[in-house]
C-alpha positions, 0 to 999 in steps of 0.5 A, a space after each residue: 505106900 509102895 513108893 514110900 517103902 521103895 524110897 526108904 529101901 533106896 536110902 538104906 542102901 545108899 546109907 550102907 554104901 556111904 558107910 562102906 565107902 567111909 570105912 574104905 577111906 578111913 582104912 586107906 588113911 590108916 595105911 597112909 599114916 602107917 606108912 609115914 609113921 614107917 618113913 619116919 621111924 627109918 629116918 630117925 634110925 638113919 640119923 642115929 646111925 650116922 651120928 654114931 658113925 661121925 662120933 666114932 670118926 670124931 673119937 679116932 680123929 681126937 686120938 690122933 691129935 693126942 698122939 701128934 701132941 705128945 709127939 710135938 711134946 716130946 720134940 720140944 723137951 728134946 730140943 730144950 734138953 740139947 740146947 739147940 736153938 733159942 730157948 725163949 722160942 721153944 718155950 713159946 711153941 710149948 706154950 702154944 701146944 699146951 693151950 689146946 
């Protein structure tokens, strides 16, 4: 009987150790997943910030192009009023500018 109870105690101790080891491994896996989640969230935040920055830059560029278009339209209008150069060529230029 003594060997049997000793064997049972050893099995119980081994079971306890395995359960503790499983808990530790589970905690490690949870920590790993949390770290990966933080990395993903940071990456998403970086992507959003970069996209907003790019959109602002595009907006500024779009505004500059609008200003340039207005300037060209004014130059064409002045040339048409004054009568310099070929009126047909100026009309073609105006059409190209208006196509945008």
